[in-house]
C-alpha positions as CSV (number, residue, x, y, z in Angstrom):
1,X,0.0,-0.1,0.2
2,X,1.3,3.2,-0.9
3,X,1.3,6.4,1.5
4,X,0.5,10.0,-0.5
5,X,0.7,13.2,1.7
6,X,1.0,15.7,-1.2
7,X,-2.2,16.8,-2.9
8,X,-0.1,17.9,-6.1
9,X,1.3,14.1,-6.0
10,X,-2.1,12.4,-5.4
11,X,-3.4,14.3,-8.3
12,X,-0.6,13.1,-10.2
13,X,-0.9,9.8,-9.4
14,X,-4.9,10.0,-9.9
15,X,-4.2,11.6,-13.6
16,X,-1.7,8.7,-14.4
17,X,-4.4,6.0,-13.7
18,X,-6.9,7.6,-15.6
19,X,-4.5,7.8,-18.9
20,X,-3.9,4.0,-18.6
21,X,-8.1,3.5,-18.1
22,X,-7.7,2.2,-14.8
23,X,-10.9,2.2,-12.4
24,X,-10.5,4.3,-9.2
25,X,-12.8,3.9,-6.1
26,X,-12.5,6.3,-3.1
27,X,-13.2,6.1,0.6
28,X,-13.0,9.5,2.4
29,X,-12.6,9.0,6.1
30,X,-11.7,10.9,9.3
31,X,-9.6,8.3,10.3
32,X,-9.7,6.2,13.5
33,X,-11.2,3.3,11.8
34,X,-13.5,0.6,12.8
35,X,-15.1,-2.4,10.9
36,X,-17.8,0.1,9.5
37,X,-15.0,1.8,7.6
38,X,-13.4,-1.8,6.6
39,X,-16.7,-2.7,5.1
40,X,-16.7,0.7,2.7
41,X,-13.0,-0.2,1.7
42,X,-14.1,-4.0,0.6
43,X,-17.3,-2.2,-0.9
44,X,-14.8,0.2,-2.5
45,X,-12.6,-2.9,-3.5
46,X,-15.5,-4.8,-5.3
47,X,-16.6,-1.3,-7.3
48,X,-13.0,-0.8,-8.5
49,X,-12.2,-4.4,-9.6
50,X,-9.3,-6.6,-9.6
51,X,-7.5,-4.2,-11.9
52,X,-8.5,-0.9,-10.3
53,X,-7.4,1.2,-7.4
54,X,-9.0,1.9,-4.0
55,X,-8.1,5.1,-2.1
56,X,-8.5,5.6,1.3
57,X,-8.4,9.5,2.7
58,X,-7.8,10.3,6.7
59,X,-8.4,13.8,7.1
60,X,-9.9,15.3,10.2
61,X,-11.3,18.0,8.5
62,X,-11.5,21.2,10.8
63,X,-14.0,23.3,8.8
64,X,-16.9,20.5,9.5
65,X,-16.5,21.1,13.3
66,X,-18.1,23.8,15.2
67,X,-16.3,26.5,17.6
68,X,-17.2,23.9,20.7
69,X,-17.2,20.6,19.2
70,X,-14.2,18.0,19.8
71,X,-11.7,18.5,17.3
72,X,-8.7,18.7,19.4
73,X,-9.7,15.5,21.0
74,X,-11.3,13.5,18.0
75,X,-9.5,10.3,18.2
76,X,-6.7,9.5,16.2
77,X,-4.5,6.5,15.7
78,X,-2.8,6.5,12.0
79,X,-0.4,3.0,12.5
80,X,-3.6,1.4,13.3
81,X,-5.7,2.9,10.7
82,X,-2.5,2.3,8.4
83,X,-2.6,-1.7,9.1
84,X,-6.2,-1.9,9.0
85,X,-6.4,-0.1,5.2
86,X,-3.5,-2.4,4.1
87,X,-5.4,-5.2,5.5
88,X,-8.9,-4.1,3.9
89,X,-7.2,-4.1,0.2
90,X,-6.3,-0.6,0.0
91,X,-3.9,0.7,-2.7
92,X,-3.2,4.1,-1.4
93,X,-3.8,5.8,1.9
94,X,-4.1,9.5,1.2
95,X,-3.0,11.7,3.9
96,X,-3.3,15.2,3.4
97,X,-2.5,17.9,5.9
98,X,-4.5,20.9,7.1
99,X,-2.2,23.5,5.3
100,X,-1.7,21.7,1.8
101,X,-5.4,21.9,1.8
102,X,-6.7,25.0,3.3
103,X,-3.4,27.1,3.1
104,X,-4.0,27.2,6.9
105,X,-1.6,28.0,9.8
106,X,-4.1,27.8,12.6
107,X,-6.1,24.9,13.4
108,X,-9.6,25.6,12.5
109,X,-9.2,28.9,11.0
110,X,-8.7,28.9,7.1
111,X,-5.6,31.3,5.9
112,X,-7.1,34.4,5.1
113,X,-6.4,33.6,1.1
114,X,-8.6,31.0,1.5
115,X,-12.2,32.2,0.3
116,X,-13.9,29.4,-1.7
117,X,-16.8,27.6,-0.2
118,X,-18.8,25.0,-1.6
119,X,-22.5,25.1,-0.1
120,X,-25.6,23.1,-0.6
121,X,-28.8,24.9,0.3
122,X,-31.8,22.6,0.6
123,X,-30.8,19.1,1.7
124,X,-28.2,20.5,4.3
125,X,-31.1,22.2,6.2
126,X,-32.9,20.7,9.2
127,X,-31.1,18.0,11.6
128,X,-27.4,18.4,11.2
129,X,-27.7,21.7,9.4
130,X,-29.8,23.2,12.1
131,X,-27.7,21.4,14.9
132,X,-24.1,22.2,13.5
133,X,-24.6,25.6,11.3
134,X,-21.0,25.3,9.5
135,X,-20.7,21.5,9.1
136,X,-22.5,20.6,5.9
137,X,-20.4,24.0,4.5
138,X,-17.0,22.0,5.7
139,X,-18.2,18.8,4.5
140,X,-19.0,19.4,0.9
141,X,-15.9,22.0,0.7
142,X,-13.7,19.3,1.7
143,X,-15.1,16.5,-0.1
144,X,-15.2,18.3,-3.5
145,X,-11.5,19.2,-3.1
146,X,-10.9,15.5,-2.6
147,X,-12.8,14.5,-5.6
148,X,-10.3,16.8,-7.8
149,X,-7.5,15.1,-6.4
150,X,-8.4,11.4,-6.1
151,X,-10.3,11.8,-9.5
152,X,-12.4,8.9,-8.4
153,X,-15.1,7.1,-10.9
154,X,-16.8,6.1,-7.6
155,X,-16.8,7.2,-3.9
156,X,-18.3,5.0,-1.2
157,X,-20.0,6.4,2.2
158,X,-21.5,5.1,5.1
159,X,-25.3,5.2,5.2
160,X,-25.1,6.3,9.2
161,X,-24.8,9.6,8.0
162,X,-27.9,9.8,6.2
163,X,-28.2,13.4,5.5
164,X,-24.6,13.8,4.4
165,X,-24.6,11.0,1.7
166,X,-28.0,12.9,0.7
167,X,-26.0,16.3,0.3
168,X,-23.0,14.8,-1.2
169,X,-25.2,13.2,-3.8
170,X,-26.9,16.3,-4.5
171,X,-23.7,18.3,-5.1
172,X,-22.2,15.4,-7.4
173,X,-25.4,16.0,-9.4
174,X,-25.7,19.7,-9.4
175,X,-22.2,20.6,-10.3
176,X,-21.4,17.6,-12.4
177,X,-19.1,15.7,-10.9
178,X,-18.3,12.5,-12.8
179,X,-18.2,10.3,-10.0
180,X,-20.8,7.9,-9.0
181,X,-21.8,7.7,-5.2
182,X,-22.5,4.5,-3.6
183,X,-24.2,4.4,0.2
184,X,-23.0,1.3,2.0
185,X,-25.1,-0.1,5.1
186,X,-24.5,1.2,8.5
187,X,-22.5,-1.6,10.4
188,X,-23.6,-2.3,13.8
189,X,-22.1,-3.8,17.1
190,X,-23.7,-6.6,18.4
191,X,-26.0,-5.0,20.8
192,X,-27.1,-2.8,17.8
193,X,-25.2,0.4,18.8
194,X,-23.6,1.9,15.0
195,X,-20.6,1.7,14.8
196,X,-18.6,5.2,15.2
197,X,-15.1,6.5,15.9
198,X,-16.7,8.9,18.8
199,X,-18.1,5.4,20.6
200,X,-14.7,5.2,21.8
201,X,-15.9,8.3,24.4
202,X,-18.4,6.3,25.7
203,X,-16.9,4.6,29.0
204,X,-18.7,2.9,32.1
205,X,-22.3,3.1,32.2
206,X,-22.4,5.4,28.9
207,X,-21.9,2.6,26.4
208,X,-24.8,0.7,27.6
209,X,-26.9,3.7,27.4
210,X,-25.9,4.3,24.4
211,X,-28.2,1.5,23.3
212,X,-31.1,3.8,23.8
213,X,-30.8,5.0,19.9
214,X,-31.1,2.0,18.3
215,X,-33.8,1.0,20.8
216,X,-35.7,3.9,19.6
217,X,-35.0,3.1,16.1
218,X,-36.8,-0.2,16.5
219,X,-39.6,1.2,18.3
220,X,-40.6,3.5,15.8
221,X,-40.5,0.9,12.7
222,X,-42.5,-1.6,15.2
223,X,-45.0,1.3,15.6
224,X,-45.2,2.0,11.7
225,X,-45.5,-1.5,10.9
226,X,-48.4,-2.0,13.3
227,X,-50.3,0.6,12.3
228,X,-52.5,0.2,8.9
229,X,-52.8,4.1,8.4
230,X,-50.7,7.0,8.7
231,X,-49.2,7.9,12.1
232,X,-48.9,11.5,13.7
233,X,-45.4,12.6,14.3
234,X,-45.9,14.7,17.3
235,X,-47.3,11.8,19.7
236,X,-44.5,9.1,18.0
237,X,-41.9,11.7,18.6
238,X,-42.7,12.4,22.4
239,X,-42.8,8.4,22.8
240,X,-38.9,8.0,21.5
241,X,-37.7,11.2,23.5
242,X,-39.1,9.6,26.5
243,X,-37.6,6.3,25.7
244,X,-34.2,7.7,25.4
245,X,-34.2,10.1,28.0
246,X,-35.2,7.2,30.5
247,X,-31.4,7.0,30.6
248,X,-30.1,9.4,33.0
249,X,-27.3,10.6,30.7
250,X,-29.1,10.9,27.6
251,X,-30.2,14.1,26.2
252,X,-31.9,14.6,22.9
253,X,-30.7,17.0,20.4
254,X,-33.5,15.9,17.7
255,X,-36.1,13.3,16.5
256,X,-36.5,13.3,12.8
257,X,-39.0,12.1,10.4
258,X,-38.9,12.8,7.0
259,X,-39.2,12.0,3.1
260,X,-36.5,9.7,2.0
261,X,-35.5,11.5,-1.2
262,X,-36.1,15.3,-0.2
263,X,-35.4,15.1,3.5
264,X,-38.4,17.2,3.8
265,X,-40.2,16.6,7.4
266,X,-43.4,15.0,7.3
267,X,-46.4,15.8,9.7
268,X,-47.7,12.0,9.2
269,X,-45.5,8.9,9.2
270,X,-45.7,6.3,6.4
271,X,-43.8,2.9,5.7
272,X,-41.7,4.9,3.2
273,X,-40.5,7.4,5.4
274,X,-37.1,7.6,7.3
275,X,-35.9,8.5,10.9
276,X,-33.0,10.2,12.2
277,X,-32.0,10.8,15.6
278,X,-29.0,12.7,17.4
279,X,-28.6,12.1,21.1
280,X,-25.8,13.1,23.6
281,X,-25.0,10.5,25.8
282,X,-22.7,12.1,28.4
283,X,-20.6,14.7,26.5
284,X,-20.5,12.2,23.2
285,X,-23.1,13.1,20.3
286,X,-24.2,10.4,18.6
287,X,-26.4,10.1,15.2
288,X,-28.1,7.3,13.8
289,X,-31.3,6.6,11.6
290,X,-33.3,3.9,9.5
291,X,-36.1,3.6,7.1
292,X,-39.6,2.9,8.5
């Protein structure tokens, strides 16, 4: 597996592959990998084929973190990540720096000469967009940069970040990126908790309390399946809110019922709708979602 740190070197290599007709599959990550990430790399390998190339990037992107979020303490373990990428079949591990992408000198603040942002203005509203106002601007900007550097034919994202995947798909469609977006299923622990790098923060009883997220999703799906008619949102939302906050250290950020393709909130829940939620367990903010 090759390690590339320079954006220019990454783009030169990708252009060389393009000239040779090599198919490129890409998995962008922020590192501290887990088996969910491994499944994305394996999915990318299948998409690239035996003759193609799989690129995994690790970059903790400062511009998608808010001023009081966990940028400084976001978990990092590059030696472990490198080994996992190698074992999963990656051909290149791309490790850009903040300076190389943004020309920044101070973490969290782009250099004065950096002034170009990619902004999606419809699907990024609500849910994460409301709770983290600058988040998606940072996500779309860095993903656009990475696409220009890696030049992938296909990029693989995880379904746990449902709204993010929808926003990236819309950016690709609207700006005519020649990239196919593949969204792989959420991988879960044996007790139902969605795999996440931030699960590392869940110590002691917090890990057990975090199961409330997946339990709420199951409760909502069961309620919808039992009903022969659409269900009003607010009573169901209150029911899930009570279920989650029975845990002493759990606090709901949002519980959102919405249409799967438009992400528009719904007032009556049907089988074809989707549920997403964000919950703080202790100081750790977790998200999850499921079709209903």
